[in-house]
LONU-700901 format. One line per field, with one value per residue (C-alpha): residue number from 0; residue in one letter; chain; x, z, y. Coordinates in Angstrom, 1 decimal. Example, Ala and Ser with C-alpha at 12.3 -4.5 7.8 and 13.67 -1.06 7.14 Angstrom:
REM residues 2
roro (0/1)
zati (A/S)
zadren (A/A)
px (12.3/13.7)
pz (7.8/7.1)
py (-4.5/-1.1)
//
This chain:
REM residues 542
roro (0/1/2/3/4/5/6/7/8/9/10/11/12/13/14/15/16/17/18/19/20/21/22/23/24/25/26/27/28/29/30/31/32/33/34/35/36/37/38/39/40/41/42/43/44/45/46/47/48/49/50/51/52/53/54/55/56/57/58/59/60/61/62/63/64/65/66/67/68/69/70/71/72/73/74/75/76/77/78/79/80/81/82/83/84/85/86/87/88/89/90/91/92/93/94/95/96/97/98/99/100/101/102/103/104/105/106/107/108/109/110/111/112/113/114/115/116/117/118/119/120/121/122/123/124/125/126/127/128/129/130/131/132/133/134/135/136/137/138/139/140/141/142/143/144/145/146/147/148/149/150/151/152/153/154/155/156/157/158/159/160/161/162/163/164/165/166/167/168/169/170/171/172/173/174/175/176/177/178/179/180/181/182/183/184/185/186/187/188/189/190/191/192/193/194/195/196/197/198/199/200/201/202/203/204/205/206/207/208/209/210/211/212/213/214/215/216/217/218/219/220/221/222/223/224/225/226/227/228/229/230/231/232/233/234/235/236/237/238/239/240/241/242/243/244/245/246/247/248/249/250/251/252/253/254/255/256/257/258/259/260/261/262/263/264/265/266/267/268/269/270/271/272/273/274/275/276/277/278/279/280/281/282/283/284/285/286/287/288/289/290/291/292/293/294/295/296/297/298/299/300/301/302/303/304/305/306/307/308/309/310/311/312/313/314/315/316/317/318/319/320/321/322/323/324/325/326/327/328/329/330/331/332/333/334/335/336/337/338/339/340/341/342/343/344/345/346/347/348/349/350/351/352/353/354/355/356/357/358/359/360/361/362/363/364/365/366/367/368/369/370/371/372/373/374/375/376/377/378/379/380/381/382/383/384/385/386/387/388/389/390/391/392/393/394/395/396/397/398/399/400/401/402/403/404/405/406/407/408/409/410/411/412/413/414/415/416/417/418/419/420/421/422/423/424/425/426/427/428/429/430/431/432/433/434/435/436/437/438/439/440/441/442/443/444/445/446/447/448/449/450/451/452/453/454/455/456/457/458/459/460/461/462/463/464/465/466/467/468/469/470/471/472/473/474/475/476/477/478/479/480/481/482/483/484/485/486/487/488/489/490/491/492/493/494/495/496/497/498/499/500/501/502/503/504/505/506/507/508/509/510/511/512/513/514/515/516/517/518/519/520/521/522/523/524/525/526/527/528/529/530/531/532/533/534/535/536/537/538/539/540/541)
zati (M/C/E/T/N/H/N/Q/N/I/K/L/D/K/D/G/N/C/N/T/D/D/H/K/K/W/N/R/R/S/F/L/Q/A/L/G/L/A/G/G/G/S/M/M/L/A/N/T/P/L/S/V/S/R/P/S/P/L/S/I/A/L/S/Q/A/Q/N/D/N/I/C/V/F/V/R/L/S/G/G/N/D/G/F/N/T/I/I/P/V/Y/D/Y/D/V/Y/A/N/A/R/P/L/I/R/I/P/P/S/E/F/I/T/L/D/D/D/F/A/M/P/K/P/M/N/K/L/E/S/V/W/G/D/G/K/M/K/V/V/H/G/V/G/Y/E/D/S/S/L/S/H/F/K/G/S/D/I/Y/A/N/T/N/L/R/E/D/D/R/T/G/F/M/G/R/Y/F/G/E/I/Y/P/D/Y/F/F/N/P/P/P/S/P/P/S/I/Q/I/G/S/I/G/N/L/I/F/K/G/P/E/S/D/Y/S/F/A/I/S/N/P/D/R/L/L/Q/I/I/E/N/E/T/F/Y/D/L/E/G/L/D/E/C/T/Y/G/D/R/L/R/F/L/R/E/A/T/N/T/T/F/N/Y/A/E/V/I/S/A/A/Y/N/R/S/S/D/F/G/G/Y/L/D/D/S/L/G/R/Q/F/S/I/I/S/R/L/I/K/G/N/L/G/T/K/V/F/L/I/T/L/G/G/F/D/T/H/N/N/Q/P/L/R/H/Q/E/L/L/N/S/F/S/E/S/V/N/N/F/Y/A/D/L/T/A/A/G/W/D/D/K/V/L/T/M/T/M/S/E/F/G/R/R/F/R/E/N/G/S/L/G/T/D/H/G/T/A/A/P/T/M/F/F/G/T/A/L/N/G/N/G/F/V/G/E/H/P/D/L/N/S/L/T/R/G/G/N/V/T/N/T/M/D/F/R/R/V/Y/A/S/V/M/K/D/W/L/C/I/D/E/G/M/V/G/R/A/L/L/D/T/D/G/G/P/F/E/S/L/D/L/G/F/N/C/S/G/T/T/S/N/I/P/N/D/G/E/N/L/T/H/I/V/S/Y/S/D/N/Q/T/Y/I/N/I/V/S/P/M/T/M/H/V/E/V/S/L/Y/N/V/I/G/Q/Q/V/A/I/L/S/N/E/M/L/M/E/G/D/D/L/V/I/D/V/K/Q/A/A/S/T/R/L/S/T/G/P/Y/V/Y/Q/I/Q/T/N/I/G/N/F/S/R/S/I/V/I/S)
zadren (A/A/A/A/A/A/A/A/A/A/A/A/A/A/A/A/A/A/A/A/A/A/A/A/A/A/A/A/A/A/A/A/A/A/A/A/A/A/A/A/A/A/A/A/A/A/A/A/A/A/A/A/A/A/A/A/A/A/A/A/A/A/A/A/A/A/A/A/A/A/A/A/A/A/A/A/A/A/A/A/A/A/A/A/A/A/A/A/A/A/A/A/A/A/A/A/A/A/A/A/A/A/A/A/A/A/A/A/A/A/A/A/A/A/A/A/A/A/A/A/A/A/A/A/A/A/A/A/A/A/A/A/A/A/A/A/A/A/A/A/A/A/A/A/A/A/A/A/A/A/A/A/A/A/A/A/A/A/A/A/A/A/A/A/A/A/A/A/A/A/A/A/A/A/A/A/A/A/A/A/A/A/A/A/A/A/A/A/A/A/A/A/A/A/A/A/A/A/A/A/A/A/A/A/A/A/A/A/A/A/A/A/A/A/A/A/A/A/A/A/A/A/A/A/A/A/A/A/A/A/A/A/A/A/A/A/A/A/A/A/A/A/A/A/A/A/A/A/A/A/A/A/A/A/A/A/A/A/A/A/A/A/A/A/A/A/A/A/A/A/A/A/A/A/A/A/A/A/A/A/A/A/A/A/A/A/A/A/A/A/A/A/A/A/A/A/A/A/A/A/A/A/A/A/A/A/A/A/A/A/A/A/A/A/A/A/A/A/A/A/A/A/A/A/A/A/A/A/A/A/A/A/A/A/A/A/A/A/A/A/A/A/A/A/A/A/A/A/A/A/A/A/A/A/A/A/A/A/A/A/A/A/A/A/A/A/A/A/A/A/A/A/A/A/A/A/A/A/A/A/A/A/A/A/A/A/A/A/A/A/A/A/A/A/A/A/A/A/A/A/A/A/A/A/A/A/A/A/A/A/A/A/A/A/A/A/A/A/A/A/A/A/A/A/A/A/A/A/A/A/A/A/A/A/A/A/A/A/A/A/A/A/A/A/A/A/A/A/A/A/A/A/A/A/A/A/A/A/A/A/A/A/A/A/A/A/A/A/A/A/A/A/A/A/A/A/A/A/A/A/A/A/A/A/A/A/A/A/A/A/A/A/A/A/A/A/A/A/A/A/A/A/A/A/A/A/A/A/A/A/A/A/A/A/A/A/A/A/A/A/A/A/A/A/A/A/A/A/A/A/A/A/A/A/A/A/A/A/A/A/A/A)
px (33.6/33.0/35.8/35.2/36.7/37.4/38.3/34.7/32.7/31.8/31.1/32.4/32.2/34.8/35.4/35.5/31.9/29.3/27.4/23.8/22.4/23.4/21.2/18.2/19.0/18.0/14.9/15.5/12.5/13.4/17.0/15.9/13.6/16.5/18.6/15.9/15.8/12.3/9.1/8.9/12.3/13.2/15.2/15.9/14.8/15.2/16.0/12.6/12.1/10.6/9.3/8.4/5.6/5.8/3.0/-0.2/-2.9/-4.9/-1.8/-1.2/-4.9/-4.2/-0.9/-3.1/-6.1/-7.0/-6.6/-3.9/-5.8/-3.6/-4.9/-3.2/-4.1/-3.1/-3.0/-3.8/-2.1/-3.1/-6.9/-7.9/-10.7/-13.4/-15.7/-13.0/-11.9/-15.6/-17.5/-21.4/-22.8/-26.2/-26.1/-23.6/-25.2/-24.8/-21.3/-20.4/-21.8/-19.9/-16.6/-16.9/-13.0/-12.0/-14.8/-14.1/-15.8/-18.1/-15.4/-12.8/-15.2/-14.6/-18.0/-18.6/-22.4/-25.1/-24.5/-20.7/-17.6/-13.7/-11.6/-9.4/-6.1/-7.4/-7.8/-5.8/-8.5/-11.1/-10.1/-9.9/-13.6/-14.6/-13.1/-15.0/-12.2/-13.4/-15.8/-16.6/-17.9/-19.6/-19.2/-16.7/-16.0/-17.1/-19.3/-17.8/-14.8/-11.5/-10.6/-6.9/-4.3/-2.7/-5.8/-7.8/-4.8/-4.9/-8.5/-8.3/-5.5/-6.8/-10.5/-11.2/-13.9/-14.0/-10.7/-7.0/-5.7/-1.8/-2.5/-3.7/-6.2/-3.5/-1.0/-3.6/-4.4/-1.1/0.1/-2.9/-3.1/-0.1/3.2/5.1/5.6/9.1/10.1/7.3/7.5/6.1/8.4/7.4/6.4/2.5/2.3/4.9/4.5/6.3/6.4/4.4/7.1/5.7/1.9/-0.2/-2.0/0.9/1.5/0.3/0.2/4.0/5.7/5.5/6.2/8.1/11.7/13.8/17.1/18.2/21.4/21.0/24.5/24.4/21.3/23.1/26.2/23.9/22.2/25.3/27.7/25.2/27.0/25.5/26.8/29.1/27.6/30.5/33.0/30.7/31.1/28.2/27.9/25.6/27.6/27.8/24.1/23.3/25.4/24.3/20.7/21.1/23.1/20.3/17.6/19.4/20.2/16.5/15.7/18.2/16.3/13.2/15.2/16.8/13.4/12.1/15.2/15.1/11.4/12.3/15.1/12.8/10.8/11.5/10.6/7.3/8.2/6.1/5.7/6.1/9.5/7.8/7.1/4.0/5.2/8.3/6.2/3.9/6.6/8.1/5.2/4.4/7.9/7.4/4.0/5.3/8.3/5.9/7.0/3.6/2.8/-1.0/-1.2/0.6/0.4/1.7/1.5/1.1/1.3/0.4/-3.4/-3.5/-4.7/-5.4/-4.2/-3.5/-5.6/-6.3/-2.9/-1.5/-4.5/-4.5/-0.8/-1.6/-4.5/-2.5/0.1/-2.4/-4.3/-1.1/0.3/-2.9/-3.5/0.2/-0.1/-2.9/-1.6/1.5/-0.5/-2.7/0.5/1.7/-1.6/-1.9/-4.8/-7.5/-5.7/-4.9/-7.5/-6.4/-8.3/-7.8/-7.7/-7.3/-7.4/-10.5/-12.0/-12.0/-14.6/-17.4/-16.9/-13.7/-11.7/-10.3/-6.8/-8.1/-8.1/-10.2/-10.0/-10.1/-13.5/-15.3/-16.5/-14.8/-15.2/-13.1/-11.9/-11.5/-9.5/-9.1/-10.7/-12.2/-14.6/-16.5/-17.8/-17.8/-20.4/-21.1/-21.7/-23.8/-25.4/-23.7/-23.6/-26.5/-24.8/-27.6/-27.4/-24.0/-22.7/-19.7/-19.1/-19.6/-19.1/-21.2/-22.2/-20.7/-23.0/-20.6/-18.7/-15.2/-15.1/-17.8/-15.6/-12.6/-14.8/-16.0/-12.4/-11.4/-14.2/-15.1/-11.6/-9.0/-11.5/-10.9/-13.4/-16.3/-15.5/-11.7/-12.7/-15.1/-12.6/-9.8/-12.0/-13.3/-16.8/-18.6/-21.6/-24.1/-23.2/-20.8/-20.4/-22.6/-20.6/-20.9/-21.6/-18.2/-18.5/-16.5/-17.0/-14.9/-17.4/-17.7/-13.9/-12.7/-9.5/-9.3/-6.7/-7.7/-6.4/-6.5/-4.4/-7.3/-8.8/-6.0/-6.2/-2.9/-2.0/1.2/1.9/4.8/6.0/9.2/11.1/9.9/7.9/5.4/3.2/0.2/-1.4/-4.6/-5.1/-8.7/-8.0/-5.2/-2.7/1.1/2.2/5.4/6.3/9.3/10.7/11.8/13.6/12.3/14.5/12.8/15.5/14.6/16.1/14.8/12.4/10.4/8.3/7.8/5.3/1.9/-1.1/-4.3/-7.5/-7.6/-3.9/-2.4/1.2/3.0/6.3/8.8/10.4/13.8/14.3/12.9/15.1/18.4/20.1/20.6/17.9/18.5/15.9/13.3/10.5/10.2/7.6/6.5/4.8/2.5/2.6/-0.2/-1.8/-4.8/-2.8/-0.3/-0.5/1.9/1.9/4.6/5.9/8.6/11.5/12.5)
pz (-15.6/-14.6/-13.6/-11.2/-11.6/-7.9/-8.4/-9.5/-8.6/-12.1/-13.3/-16.9/-19.0/-20.2/-23.2/-21.0/-21.8/-19.6/-18.0/-19.4/-17.1/-14.1/-15.3/-15.0/-11.2/-10.1/-10.6/-10.3/-8.1/-5.7/-5.7/-4.9/-2.0/-0.8/-0.4/1.2/-1.7/-2.8/-0.7/1.9/2.8/4.0/3.9/7.0/7.1/10.4/12.3/11.1/8.8/5.5/2.6/-0.8/-2.7/-6.4/-8.6/-8.6/-11.1/-8.1/-7.2/-10.7/-10.9/-7.8/-9.0/-12.1/-10.4/-11.0/-7.4/-4.9/-2.2/0.1/2.3/5.3/6.8/10.4/11.4/15.0/15.2/17.5/17.5/19.0/21.7/20.3/23.2/25.4/22.4/21.4/24.7/24.3/26.9/25.6/27.1/29.8/32.4/29.8/29.1/32.7/33.6/30.9/32.0/35.8/36.2/32.9/32.3/31.7/34.6/33.6/35.3/32.7/29.7/26.8/25.6/21.9/21.9/24.1/23.0/22.8/24.6/24.3/27.4/28.8/27.2/24.0/25.2/22.3/19.9/21.6/19.7/16.6/17.1/18.1/14.9/12.8/11.7/13.1/12.3/13.5/11.5/13.9/13.8/10.9/10.2/8.3/8.8/10.7/11.8/12.0/15.4/14.3/13.9/10.9/9.1/10.1/8.9/5.6/5.2/5.7/3.2/0.4/1.0/0.3/2.5/0.7/0.5/1.5/-1.1/-0.8/-2.8/-1.6/-3.3/-4.3/-5.6/-7.2/-10.3/-10.8/-11.5/-13.5/-15.8/-15.6/-15.4/-17.2/-14.1/-14.3/-17.0/-16.6/-13.1/-12.0/-10.8/-7.2/-5.3/-5.2/-1.9/1.1/4.3/7.4/10.4/8.8/6.5/3.7/4.4/2.3/0.8/-1.7/-2.8/-6.3/-7.9/-9.0/-6.3/-3.6/-5.8/-3.4/-3.6/-0.5/0.9/4.4/5.0/6.0/5.5/2.0/1.3/2.7/0.5/-2.7/-1.7/-1.0/-3.7/-6.3/-6.5/-7.9/-8.3/-11.2/-14.1/-16.5/-16.7/-15.4/-17.1/-19.0/-16.9/-14.0/-11.3/-13.5/-14.5/-10.9/-9.9/-12.6/-11.8/-8.2/-8.9/-11.3/-8.9/-6.0/-8.5/-9.3/-5.6/-5.0/-7.6/-5.5/-2.3/-3.6/-4.7/-1.1/0.6/-1.6/-0.7/3.0/2.7/0.9/4.1/7.8/11.2/12.7/16.3/19.0/17.9/20.7/20.6/20.1/17.1/15.9/16.5/14.4/11.6/11.3/11.4/8.5/6.3/7.2/5.9/2.7/2.1/2.5/0.4/-2.7/-2.8/-4.9/-3.0/-2.5/0.0/3.2/5.6/9.3/12.2/16.0/17.5/21.0/20.9/21.9/25.3/26.8/30.2/32.0/29.5/31.3/31.6/28.3/26.3/27.8/26.8/23.2/22.8/24.2/21.6/18.8/19.8/20.4/17.0/15.2/16.7/16.1/12.6/11.5/13.2/11.2/8.0/8.7/9.2/5.9/4.1/3.5/6.1/3.5/1.1/3.7/5.0/7.8/8.7/11.3/10.5/12.7/12.1/14.5/17.5/21.1/22.9/24.6/27.9/29.7/30.6/34.1/33.5/33.3/29.6/26.5/24.1/20.4/19.0/15.8/15.1/15.9/15.1/12.2/13.0/10.2/10.5/8.3/7.4/4.3/6.5/6.9/10.2/13.2/13.6/13.6/10.6/10.6/13.5/16.5/17.3/19.5/23.2/24.1/21.4/21.7/19.7/19.6/23.5/24.0/20.6/18.8/15.3/12.9/11.3/8.7/6.1/6.2/2.2/2.0/4.0/1.7/-1.3/0.0/0.4/-2.9/-5.0/-3.3/-1.9/-4.1/-7.2/-8.5/-11.0/-9.5/-11.8/-11.0/-7.1/-7.4/-9.0/-6.4/-3.6/-5.3/-5.4/-6.2/-3.8/-6.2/-7.2/-6.0/-2.5/-1.7/-0.6/2.9/3.7/5.0/4.0/0.7/-2.9/-6.2/-7.9/-10.9/-11.1/-11.5/-12.9/-14.9/-17.1/-20.5/-21.6/-25.3/-25.7/-24.6/-28.0/-29.2/-28.7/-27.5/-25.7/-24.1/-24.4/-23.5/-25.3/-25.0/-23.2/-25.8/-25.2/-27.7/-27.9/-30.2/-31.5/-33.7/-34.9/-34.7/-37.5/-39.7/-37.6/-36.9/-34.1/-32.3/-29.7/-27.3/-24.4/-21.2/-18.1/-14.7/-14.3/-17.1/-19.7/-23.3/-24.1/-27.7/-30.4/-31.2/-34.0/-35.9/-38.8/-40.2/-39.5/-41.6/-39.8/-38.7/-39.1/-36.9/-35.5/-33.7/-32.1/-30.9/-28.0/-27.7/-31.5/-32.2/-29.4/-31.2/-28.2/-25.1/-22.5/-19.0/-17.4/-15.3/-15.7/-18.4/-19.5/-23.3/-24.3/-27.4/-28.9/-31.6/-33.0/-30.8/-27.5/-25.5/-23.3/-21.2/-19.7/-17.9/-19.3/-17.9/-20.0/-19.2)
py (-31.6/-28.0/-25.9/-22.9/-19.5/-18.9/-15.1/-14.5/-17.4/-18.2/-21.7/-22.7/-25.7/-27.8/-25.5/-22.4/-21.3/-20.0/-23.1/-22.3/-24.9/-22.8/-20.1/-22.3/-22.9/-19.4/-17.2/-13.4/-12.9/-15.7/-14.5/-11.0/-12.2/-14.5/-11.4/-9.2/-6.7/-7.4/-8.0/-5.1/-4.0/-0.4/2.6/4.9/8.5/10.5/7.0/5.7/2.6/3.7/1.6/2.8/1.4/0.9/2.1/-0.2/0.5/2.2/4.2/5.2/6.4/8.6/10.1/11.2/12.4/15.9/17.1/17.3/15.2/13.1/10.2/9.1/5.7/5.3/1.5/0.9/-2.4/-5.1/-4.4/-1.3/-1.2/1.0/1.1/2.8/5.2/6.3/5.7/4.8/7.3/6.6/3.1/3.7/1.3/-1.5/-0.4/-0.3/-3.4/-5.3/-3.5/-2.9/-2.6/-1.1/1.3/5.1/6.9/10.0/12.3/11.1/12.2/14.6/15.1/14.8/15.1/13.7/10.2/9.7/10.9/10.3/9.6/12.3/11.1/12.0/15.6/17.0/16.0/17.9/21.0/19.2/17.9/21.5/23.0/20.4/18.5/14.9/12.3/8.8/6.0/3.4/-0.3/-1.0/-4.4/-7.6/-10.7/-13.6/-11.7/-14.0/-12.6/-13.3/-10.7/-12.1/-13.0/-9.9/-7.6/-9.7/-9.2/-5.3/-5.3/-7.7/-7.2/-10.8/-12.2/-15.7/-17.1/-16.5/-14.0/-12.9/-9.9/-6.4/-4.1/-1.6/-4.2/-6.6/-4.4/-3.3/-7.1/-7.7/-4.8/-2.5/-4.6/-2.0/0.0/-1.4/0.8/3.6/4.7/8.2/10.9/10.5/7.2/6.9/5.5/5.2/3.1/4.0/1.7/-1.1/-2.6/-5.1/-4.7/-7.0/-3.7/-3.3/-6.8/-7.9/-11.1/-11.3/-9.5/-6.9/-3.8/-2.0/-0.4/-0.8/0.3/-0.8/1.2/4.8/5.4/4.2/6.5/9.6/8.7/8.6/11.9/13.7/12.4/11.1/7.8/4.8/1.1/0.6/-1.4/-1.6/-4.4/-7.2/-10.7/-12.4/-15.5/-15.9/-14.4/-11.2/-11.4/-11.7/-8.8/-6.6/-7.2/-6.5/-3.2/-2.1/-2.9/-1.0/1.8/2.1/2.2/5.0/7.1/7.1/7.5/10.8/12.0/11.3/12.8/16.0/16.5/16.0/18.6/21.2/21.6/22.2/20.7/22.2/21.2/19.8/16.3/13.8/12.0/8.7/6.1/7.9/11.3/10.8/9.0/12.0/14.5/12.7/12.6/16.2/17.1/15.1/16.6/20.2/19.5/18.7/15.0/14.5/11.1/10.7/7.7/7.1/4.4/4.9/2.4/2.7/-0.8/-2.1/-2.2/-6.0/-5.0/-8.6/-7.2/-4.1/-2.1/1.0/2.3/0.8/2.0/5.4/5.7/4.7/7.1/10.0/9.5/9.1/12.4/14.3/13.3/14.0/17.4/18.4/17.0/19.3/22.4/21.8/21.3/24.2/26.6/25.5/25.7/21.9/21.0/21.1/18.6/15.9/13.4/11.1/7.8/4.9/1.3/-1.8/-5.6/-5.7/-4.3/-5.7/-7.9/-5.8/-7.6/-7.4/-10.5/-11.5/-9.7/-6.1/-6.2/-7.3/-10.2/-10.1/-8.7/-7.6/-4.1/-0.8/2.8/4.4/8.0/10.6/13.8/16.9/20.4/18.6/16.8/20.2/19.7/17.0/14.1/10.4/8.3/5.1/3.2/2.2/-1.7/-2.9/-3.4/-5.7/-8.2/-10.0/-12.9/-15.1/-15.0/-11.3/-9.6/-6.9/-7.3/-4.9/-2.3/-0.9/-2.8/-1.7/-1.7/0.7/3.0/2.3/3.0/6.3/7.6/6.2/7.7/10.8/11.8/10.4/10.6/7.1/5.8/3.7/0.9/0.7/1.1/-1.9/-4.0/-3.0/-4.1/-7.3/-5.9/-9.3/-8.8/-7.3/-3.8/-0.9/0.2/3.1/6.3/7.6/11.3/12.1/15.9/15.9/14.8/14.9/17.3/15.1/14.8/11.3/9.4/6.4/4.9/3.7/0.3/0.4/-2.5/-4.8/-4.4/-6.7/-10.3/-11.5/-14.7/-16.0/-19.7/-22.0/-25.1/-26.9/-24.3/-21.7/-18.7/-17.4/-14.3/-14.6/-11.4/-11.0/-7.5/-6.0/-3.6/-2.4/-0.9/-0.6/-3.0/-2.9/-5.5/-4.7/-6.9/-5.3/-6.8/-6.3/-3.2/-1.4/-1.9/-2.7/-5.8/-6.3/-5.3/-8.4/-7.2/-3.9/-4.3/-3.4/-5.9/-6.1/-6.6/-10.2/-10.8/-13.5/-12.7/-15.3/-14.3/-16.9/-14.6/-16.0/-16.2/-12.7/-11.2/-12.1/-12.0/-14.3/-14.1/-15.2/-17.3/-15.2/-12.7/-10.1/-7.6/-7.3/-4.1/-3.9/-0.2/0.6/3.7/3.0/2.6/0.6/-2.7/-4.6/-7.9/-9.9/-13.2/-15.7/-16.9/-20.6)
//
């Protein structure tokens, strides 16, 4: 029989000891997810939900790149109608016949060049275009577009066109190559998302790699009083183990929250932003940038682009909000001297169908333009070929003329200065070579960033047998090897081995036995340190 301590909800066996079977009934990752502390939670800043992404191998590379360049992704959620955003004036008769009730009339044009125009609700971008701070890439999409909001959003995040992949291009390599982020985080978050909490872009093989806090009052209390959850005096049974883990995770979240709030408070409001969702998001990231937070990738979201009906009014309101926000954002950055360091680009899960429907709207479509903004573009213009309006497929859709992954690759290689090999792996480039860069007006001038992984020179295998976990290491040369075990919070649990290995030596480590301490069931990280480099990988203790 098992008695229960009702004061602390701890299960004890008949001898008064911790019930070890109870430890096997919960998994730390599942426990966090069940309580909403992992997998895309949020904190509040200026009354706007904000989520902080933990480092991925890509984002680590970004934080170590030898420049100060920043990229802001603006997600136009719902599927933006590109034909009423960048109007094909060169083939206006075909455009007007396909959209007799929702077309933009010439009297409402803002002329960009002889072939293309914007609608008047985007008038705040006219000066941005005129100042050479705007470019448009035509026909961005992929073959056999899913036409699904969920699937389309996932594909734009995971870049996997062949199968369902629940990882994103930024999170995937972190889980595969850099699991030691738990105990070696950078001083500032490499990426931040606002208004699009839990986007798949930041999801890795093991978890969502994001820190979260949902209570703004608690955040304010921590910033003002520097208070954290107490870790002392907790028991050693399941209840205490869970509580300790949750408090450790929350305290780690508070550390980043404090960094973010400090940067926010080091800067001031520029003023002039619309008091709407997108305006507040741009205002927040502007203050974080001006406050020298150090984050290099931001994702913000403007929703409402699923315009199946009443599109003219709804779309105009969205485009007005977008253009007002972008214009004010760059006025803000220019005043602070940051405009040449910040590139902004749009993304959407798909475009809209070329032909209008019967409800004054448009249905799910394929390709759409991607808009870029920033001083670094060094002039306005169009990139790529516009889709053929006279060759429609799939019930009235155009064929994409630009692979969205090529757009990503161009930004990653030529703006964020990521090594081409890493870019290819992040984008799952298996189609016959690297994606060729687009001419967007900037380049890295030979500056690239990559992260060596010398630990790969070691042959090391993790195996599981009879509830035991083993690490097998074969040394390629004579070297000193230290193997340490960390919990998912980054605390060192044990040194599993510390010795000299001769070339070809085979070291087998029984993790539980070598730890010489009780290990709770769940995920851990082991780190191998040698004189030729370090390597880390996640393991599970059962």
